[in-house]
N, C-alpha and C positions, 0 to 999 in steps of 0.2 A: 402603808408600804407603797412605794412608787412603782408604777408600771413602766418598765424599760423596754423600748422597742429597739430592735436591731438596727444599727446604723447601716444604711445602704450606701455602698461605695459609688461615687460619681463615675469613676473609671469603668466600673462594671456596667453601669447604665449606658455610658458612651459606647463601649464595645458592643453591647447588645443592640443599640440603635444603629450602629454602622453595619453590623451583620444583617439586621433586618432590612436596611436600605439596599444593601448589595443583593440580597435574595429577591427583593421585590423587583429590582432592575433586571436581574437575570430572568425572572419569571415573565416580566413584561416583554423582554426581547424574544423569549421563546414563543409567547403568544403571537406577537407580531410576525415572527418568521413563519409560524405554522399557518396562520390565517391570512397571510399576505396574498394578495391577488397574484396569481402566477402570470408573469408576462409572457406573451406569445413569442414564439421563435421568430427570428427575422425571416420574413417572406422574401425569398429570392426566386425570381422567375427564370426559367431556363433560357429565355431570350437574353437576359442580362449577363449571363455567364459566357465568357469567351472560351472557345474550344482550346484545348492545350496545343501548344506549338512545340514540336519535337525538332531539335537541331541534330540532324543525322551526320553533320560534318564532324562531330566529336568522335564518331566511330572510326574516322580516318587518322586519328592521332597515332604517331609512331610508338608511343609508350604502350598502347594497347596491343601492338603487334608483338611485343616482347612476352606477353602472357602465354602460358602454356595451358593446354586443355587439362581438365581435372580427370584423373584416372579414378574410377570407382574402386573401393577397397575389395580385396580378394575375399572369396568366401571362406569362412572359418573352418579350419581343419582340426579336428580333435574333439575331446569331450566337452560338453557344455556344463558349466557349473563348477563349484569348488567347495571345499570344506568350510564350515562356519568358523571364522577366525575368533569368534567370541565365546564359543563353547569350550568348556573345560576338557582337558585331555581324557579324563576318566569317563566322561559321558559320551565322548565321540567314538562311535563304533568303527569308523574308518581309519582312525589313527593307529599306528603300530603299537603293540603292547610292549611294555618294558620287561 
């Protein structure tokens, strides 16, 4: 009696090889990103930075004169809070009974 071995599909081998290669590439990228030498931040000396220049002539724009001052809201008059809109009417003690 002959011994018959299962036929291994070449497509299955090819897919397994592709998946293995992709996983190895992802693993290598993760290792290189984790153990990569951290680059130092750019050193900027305070002498190299110019102080900000503010153009105050923009405040004399006629459009800005049309703006009105903001009135703060009035203080709330009345009861704070409300009934729970998601509760059922049977369980809500403040709702009127039928």
